[in-house]
C-alpha positions, 0 to 999 in steps of 0.5 A: 443855858443861862439867862440874867433875870432881875430880882425883887431887890435892885442891888443884885442880879442873878444868873440861873441855869435852866434845868437840863432835859433828861438825857438817856444813857451815859454822859459823853466824855470830852474829846481830847485831840491828838493825844494818847490820853482819853477822858472819863466822865462820871458815868462811863470810862472812855477807851484810851486812844493811841498817841497821834504825835510823831513820837508814837506811844509804846503803851496806852495811857489814860486821862481819867477825868474824875467828876467824882465828888462827895455825893457822887456815883457809888463807885466813887466811894462817896455813896455813904454821903449821897443823901446828906446835903450838909456832908456833901459840902464838906471841904475837909472830907472832899480833899481827904477823899480825893487824896485817899482815892489817888493813893488807893488807885496805885499799888506797891511802893510809891514816891509822892511828888507835890508842888508848894500848894498841893503840899500845903493842901494835903498837909491839912488833911493827912499826916506824914504817918498816914501817908507812910501807911499807904506805902508812900516811902518818899515824899518830895517837892516836884521842883527839887533838882536831882541828878539825872545819872543812874545813882539818882534813879529809883526804878523800884518806886512808882512816881505819883505826881499831884500838882496844880495844872500850871505851865511851870508844873507841866514843864517840870513834869516834861523834864522829869519824863525826859530823865525819869527816876521812877519805873512809871508815872501817875499824874494827878492835877488839882484842877482842869488841865488845858488841852495844850498842856496835855498835848505837851505831856503826851509829846514828852512821854515818848517812853510810855512811862505815864500810866494815867493822868487824872483831874481831882478837884482839890484846889482849895485849902480845907480849914474846917468841915464848913470852911475853906480858903484860897490863901490869896494874900492882899486880895483887897488890892483887886478892889481897885479899877481893873485898868490899874491891875498889875500882874499880881492882881490878875493872877489873884483874880484867876486863882480865885476863879479856879479855886471856886470852880474846883470847890463847886466840882468837888461839891458836885454843884452848879449853883445859881450865882447871886452877886452885889450889883454895886460892886464891879469886882463881884460882877466881874467874878460872877460873869467869869465863873458863869462863862467857865461853867458854860464852857465846861458844861459837861463837867457841871452837868449835875442834876441835883444842883437845884436850889444851890446858890453861890453868893458873892459879897464885897468885903468893902460893904462890911468893914466892921466885922474884921475889926470885931474881937472874937471870943471863941477858941479858934477865932481867938487863937487866929487873932492873937497868935495866927493860924496858917494852914492849920498851924500855929507858930510859937517860935520865939515865945518864952518857955516853949520847947523846940518840938512845940514851936509849931502846933497843929490845930486841925480836926485830928485834934479831938479837943480842938474839934470839940471846942473850936467854937466854944466861947471863952467861959465854956473853953475854960471849963473844958480845959479844966476837965482836960487837965483833971483827966490828964492828972488822973492818967499821969497818976495811974501811970506812976503805979506800975507794980507788975508786968501787966501794969507795964504792958498796959502802960506800953499799949497806952503810951501813944494815947498818953503822949498825944494826951500830953501834947494836947494839954 
């Protein structure tokens, strides 16, 4: 239950969740009606149920509802972060761990199908090389057209689909199941899947190709260990009165709600919500978030959420900060060149090689991770040290006089090439 209570400040209103009573035993899983999919909570796995539609179901498929997150149960793979509050609020690690869990749950050769948003999200935490190491031999877009004849079928591969639970994506998956290319399908959604959309998937799976359907709450773009974005353009247009909202503003608002809820589930938090009373938009967002958390109370039944707070602020109350010039590495690159999904486009810049027209600035780059918050002066010293180290390494590589020197050069070449790219 929630109760609004006035704070000492007149500028804010707070929604607080009363602590739940201790409930013995495992949590009760949410009931899915008229489907062959069952839902699994964080504490127990519910048995799969037979498909109740007129098509029947040749094999049982399951909806494993993963309420797994950083700091979750030991079987989720996050037990090493269980007692670390700061690590439990790491969006980069959350998305990375979710994707690793998706790939690790399926053995053998796989084909990975993503939509435009999950493609960008996964690319921010996983490289193509790392994906290939997980036996993923084909990566494509879910909406790419394909020929339904026999030549386009790859029955030796297992289809893994990870996408947002939109109506368009569900409809595309239905078409895929009607003309299957792969021997079986594993469906993963980056947010909660509505009941009616799940029913549509169950109706389309008349061949029993769907092995599992799971929800992994990776519906946000992890930028750093402490920062994520929802990549919503022109979000300031939501500041106009709601009576003047177009479909774009409404879509942006509900995308914000879904993204914030996904982050809370990934962090395993049900926070108190504090917002700015003077802002109608902040109040509307807070009320919608609270309504959705109450509606999915079993999902948000986290006992370690005491003291967590979600603070919602209106950008219009601080118009000065965006006008300031930052003097740290990441902020300067973003302001002067622009960073989009951890990528910097240098296309059109003078004296830039073709393979360097797009540069990745992510936590996989050790120099960037070390100096992303360094100010301009410290950054200059770090770059000088990097250049000195590179020159020494380059000089040592030129002195190849024996078989042993050649072997050492070949073994260290990938590191040297990465070093050269960083420079």
